[in-house]
N, C-alpha and C positions, 0 to 999 in steps of 0.2 A: 579159374580162380585170380588170375593176373588182370584179367579183363576187369572183374568184380572191384578189385582194389583201382585200379585205375581210375574206374567211375568214380568210386567213392573219395579219391582224392581231389578231382574236379569238383566234385559236390563242396567237399570242405572248403575248396581254395574260394569258390563263390561264394558262398555264405560268410566266408572273412571278409571278402571285399564288401558284401553288402552292409557289414556292421561296421566295418572302417570306413568306407568312401559312399556310403548311400547308394541310393539306385536311380539318381537323376543323373547318370553319365550318359556323355555324348563322344562315341567313338568314330573314329574315321581310319582305316587300314590298320597297322599292326600297333597292338597296344599290349604292355605288359601290368597294366595296371592291376588286373585282377591277382596276380601273383606278388604284388608289394604290398605292404603293411604299412599302416601310420598308427602308431601305438602310443600309449601315454601323452597323447595330447593335451595341450594346455594354452589356451588363447587369453592373453589378460594384458588390460591397460594399465600401465604404470606412468603416472605423469602425463606427459605429452607424448608417450610412445605405445606402440602396441606389439608385444611380443609373442612369437607363437614358437611352442618347445614340444618336439616330437621325437620319437625314434623311427626312422624310417627302415625297415626290415625287408631284407632283401633275401632271405634265406631260399625262399620258393619260386624265386626270380631266375629265369635261364636265359641271359641276355646272349643275342646272338655275337659272335664275334666281331663282326663287321657293323653292328648298330652301336649308335649312342642315344641314350635316353635322357631327355632334360626334365626336371621336376621342378615345377613352380609353384607353389601356394599363393592364392590368389583369395583375398577378401572381398566380396562382391557387394555394393550396397543392397537393400532388400530390394529396390526398385530395379534394380540390375543396370541403372545408368552409369554408375560410376566402379571402377575397379582399382584394387591396390594391391600390387604383388609384393610378395616375399622375396628373400633371395631364393635364386635357382640352385639345383643338386643336379648335377651331372652324372651320369653312371654309364660309364663307356664298357663296351665288348673288349675282349682282349686284342684284337689285331686293330680295332679303331685307336686303342689307349697307345697301342705303341707308335701308330701314325702322328698321332697328334704330340706325342713325347717327342719325335722326332723335330716336327716343325718348331715347338717350343724351344728345342736347343738351337733351331737356326734362326731364332728372334722372328718368327713368322707368327703375326699377330692376330689374334682370333678375338674379337669383343666379346662374342659369346660365353667363351671359355675365360677370358680373362676378367670377366666381371661375376663369374660363377661363384655362388659361396662356396661352395667344394667339388673336387672332380675324384670321383671313384672308378676305379677298375674292379669290374664285377668279377669274383671267383666263383664260377658256377660249381653247383652243388655242395657250398659250403655254406655255414652260418654267417651269416653279415649284417650288420645293420650299422647305421650311421645316426648320432647323436643330434638333431636339427636344432638349431636356434637362431631366428632371425626377428630383428625390431624394425617397424617402420614408422614414420610420423602418424600420430592419431588423427583422425577427421571425424567430425559428426557424423558423417554419411557413412560412417562403418556400421553405425548401430543398429542393431537388429538385421544385419546383413548373414551373410552364410560363406563359408569355407571351403573352396573348391581347390582341387590339384589337379593343373593343367601338364598335360604328358606331350612333349614332343618327338618321336624317334625318328632318327637321321640314318641315312644309309652308308655306303663305304664311299660314295662320292658327296657326302653331304646331301643327298637327295631325301626328299620329304617321304618317309616310310607312314606316319599315319599321326595324328592327333587326338588326343582324348582328352576328355574332362570329367572329374566324377567329384560330386558334392561329398566332402567330409564331414561338415557339420552345419546345423541350419537351425535356429538361427543363433548367432553367436555375437557376443556384446549387446546383450541385451538391453534396451535402452530402460532406464532408471524411471520410473513412475512414482513420484512422490505422493506420500498420504500425508495430508495435514491435520492437525490437531487443532480446534478452537473450544472456547467454553464461553458460554452466557455468561455476561456479567450482572450480579444481582445491583438493584437500586442500592444507592447509599443511604443508610436510614437517618430519619430526620425525627427525632425524638420531640422537638418543641417546635411546631411550624412558626417561623417568623416571618410576616409579611408587612410590606408598605405600600403605600398608595401616595405618589409625588404629584402634584399638580401646580400650575401656575394660574393666579389669581391677578388677571389683567386689569387691577382696578385703576379708575383714572383720579389721579390726586390734583387738586389747585394747585397752582406754582407755589413753592415755598410753605404748602400746609399739609397736615397729616391726617386731617379728619376723613373719615369714611363717610361720604354723601351717598346714602343710597339711590338716590334720585339725579347724581350727577352723571349725565352722558349715557352709557351703557352699565353703569354701575350696578342695576336693580339685576340683569342676567347674570351678571358674573357672581354676584353674591348669591343668587339662588342655586347656581351650578355647586358653587362652594357648599353651602347647607345640604345639597341632596347628596353629592358626593361623600360627605362625612356621616350621613345619616344611613347611607347604602352600607357603610361598614358597621357604622356602630348598633344597626337596628339587627343585625345577623345573630341569632341565638348562639352560634358556635364559637364567637369570636372575643377576645378581649383587648380592648384599646390599652396598649402600654406606653403611647406618648404620642402627642402632636407637636410637629415643630414648624415653627415661621420663621421666614427670613424677609426682611424689607430690602428693598433698592430703591436708588434716586438716579436721576439724570445727572449729566455731567455740569449743569449751571453750577458756579459757586466753586466755593474752594471744598477741598477733599474734606478736612475737618467739618466744615457745616454739614456736608451733606452725609456724612457719617452719623451725625445726631439726627438728621431729617430722617434717613432711612431706619434708624432704632425707632423714632416716634412711630413711624407708619407701620413698622412691624408690630407694636406694642398694640397700637389702636386694632389692626387685624386680629391679634389675638383675643384682645377683649370682646371684639364684634364675635368671633366664633366662639369662645364660651358663653356668651348670653344668649345667642341663637341655637345652639346645639344641645345644650344641656350636658356639658361637657366640666368635669372636675378642673378648675384651673391649675392642679397641680400636676395635671397631664401636660399641661404645655408649657414648651420652650420657646423663647422667643432670641432670634439670633439676627444680626443686620451686617451687611457689606458694603454701606456706601454706594459709591457710582457703579453702575453698571456698565463696565468698561468692554466686558465680555459681550454682552448682548447688544451694545454698541457697534462693537466689530463686525458681529455677525449680520445684523440689520445694514450697515454700509454694504457688506460685501453682495447680498440680495438685492440691493437697491439699483437705480440707475444715476444714481448722484456723481456729476462728473468730475469731482476730484476725491472721488473714494479711495482709490490707491494711494494719493499722497497722506492723506488723513490716517489711513491703515499703518502706513509707515511709520508716521509719527505714534500712533497707538501702540506700535511693538517696539520701538525704541527705548520709551519713556516709562518704563513698567514700574520704575521705583518710585518716579515723582509724577504724580498726576495732576499735581496742580501746574508745573512745567508741561506736561503734556496738552495741557487746554490752552496755554499760552501760546505754546508753538501751533496749535491749531486753529488758534485765532488769527495769527499772522498770515495765515494764507488763505483764509475766507474772507469773503466780500460779505456785506450786511447780507444782501438777498439769500447768500447761500446759507450762512448760518441761519437765517429765517425759516429756510426749507427745512433745516433740521430740527428747529423747533417745532415746526408743526408738524413735520411726517415722521420722525424717528424718535426725538427726546418723550413725547408722552408714552410710548410703550417700554421706557425704561424705569419707569416711577410705577413698580409696582411688587408684588410680595408671591412668595411662593408657598407651599403648606405640604406637609409630608405627614401622612396618620400612619404609625406602625402599630402592629398587632398580633395576636397570637392566634392561632385556628386550632380547636382541639380535633382529635384523630375522628375518622369515621369508620363505622362496620361496614361491611359490602354494602347492605341497603342503601344507607345513606350516601355513601360514595356514588353508587350507579346514580343518584340522583344529582348530586353535588357536580358531577363530571359534565352534565348538560349544562346546570346554570351557572355555577362558578368555577369553573375549572381549575384558576389558578390557587384555591383554596386545598386543594388536593396536593398531599405529597406525590412524588413519582413512586414511591411504593404503592400507594392507594391506589394509582392510575395501573400501575402493574397488577394488583390485585384486581380490580375490576376487568382488565383485559383477560386475564387468567379465569375468569369465572365463565368465559364463553368460547364457544368453538372457535380455533384459530382462523377458520375460512371465513367465519360469520361478519355482517356488516358490523355488529357492535365490537367486534374485537378490533377490527381496523379502525374504526371511530377513536376509542381507546388509546390504542397505539399511536395514531397520526396526533391526538390532543397529547401524549406524552412527548411526542418530538416536538411539538410546536412551542410549550412551555417548558421544555427542560433540555434542549439544543445541544447543550454543551456536556450533558451529563454522560458520564462513562458507559453507562449502561444502554441509553438510547443510541450513542453513537456506534456501540458496538453491535446493536441489535439491526441498525439500518445498513451498517456493512457486511454483516453475514447475509442478510436478506438478499443485497447487490451479489454478493459470490454465490449464492444459490441460485442466482438468475443467470448466472455466467459472465455478469459485468464487474470486471476486477477493476477496471478503470475508474467506475462510479466508487466502489470502496475504498479506493486510493483516495480519491478527492473527499470522501466524508470525513477520512481521518488524519490525512497527511497536515502535519503542522499544528494538529490540535490535541495531540496526544501527550498528558502530561507525563513528567520523568516516571512517577511513581504508580503509574497504571499499567502494570506489566502484561495483563492478560488482552487489555487494547492495542499495547504494541506489538503482541503477537498476532492480533488478528490483522493489524496493518502489514505485520510481515508477509502473512499468508496473501493478502490482496496484492503485494507488491510482486509475490512468486507469480499469481495469477496474470498479473499484467507483464510478465517476461522480465520485470527489473531484479534479477536475481541477489546483485550485489547489495541494492537496497533492503531486500530480505534479509538477508545474512546478518545486515548491520542491527536492522530491528530485532530479530531474533537474539543478537547477542545481547543487546541491553536488556530485554525481557528475560533471557537467561540469568542474567546477572541478578535479576531482583527475585531469583528461586521460582521461576515460572516453570513448571514442568512442561506443560505443553510447547514453550519458545525451544527448552533443551532438546526435545525430540525433533521439532521443527527445525532446528539448526542443521542435526544431522542430516535431514531429508534434502535441504538446500543446497547442503555442500555436495550431496550425491548428485543432484541436479549441474551445480556449477563445475564439479570433474568431468562433466562430458560434454560439455559446451565445446 
């Protein structure tokens, strides 16, 4: 009967160790690990520290009187390359404890014992436990690691009697894997599609004249282009012209006041030509004039090889409020030959008109939109382009064409930027997603800011991600509020 009970006790102790210490122990020589329990374990990260809290239960351990048992919990990285020991607890047999107490009284230093978290005298055949609590600095290598207990048994003359290792828990401090939430952004509605076509009519005017001469130099080709471009808009059955705006310019010869009148007359002549040759109601035409085209002059000089261009540009940029003085200062530094060069090579291009046609486009149903997206995509709203794309399978050529067209015509749309960034994230290219959005997200587009936050996180820029999520969460973006918690979980483990 006693034999059976003895066997049963051994089985119970072995099963207790299996539950508490795992089955991956490494033993060499004498070991008491099978008789020691490590109960109520908690291993937690708090701030920049990791704390191990547990009860070391010695009830079943019978420590030989000449033995000392050192127990050291160790957190081992998942790849086994790094180890982080907690405080050591020493359990003495009765005789060994007396020896060390005498040595301690004699100030005999023992670094291992002096640095121990606690030294316990084991009272065999009695219930005895120790409330273990130890903290160590946090290191990211601890994540997904394992908690081991290292046992070192020493004999009467401090000789090695045995070294053992048991795994208490694995994994510990599991790495936080964030789950991000994003939503696609719907295109902004465009109830009325306002469009415009702006062009430069580089008409050649005779000096001091404002008459439009169709056969003067290359005016015929320019005027044909004007008529064709207006007809291209006017002849569409789904548009209504709401206005044509004409502006005239002059070159800098003469006074500013004179050239204001000259540019006005040139603009009015051009407006009359448009009305007469395009069957356009004159009430739709508005005329503007700006006098001398100094901006065009400066731009043409910048591109030219004129030797004194930097000096002239400096004068243009200085005398912006008095163009008559600007011209006088310019004439002071130019030779006759240099001025003639400007008259022949730059000034003729400053005598021109520009025109802008504004019109409204009617809405399209799906069938018409599928046609227009190929012929005149700029006449579609972004919603209509998305409608066309949505009518095809996502992996089809037609879908890709519609989405590429949308991105080309509406590159700054939140919907387009969001879709492009999400596509980059799906491809695993967070850096590309960041480059699409960074610096381009309007303050009030909270879901787009949330997507930028996810892109930052994917690129490992967690502080930038946190800032983006905070901005978006402030705008009542539910996805951003959730993602803020996720990125804080990541930052906490860095």
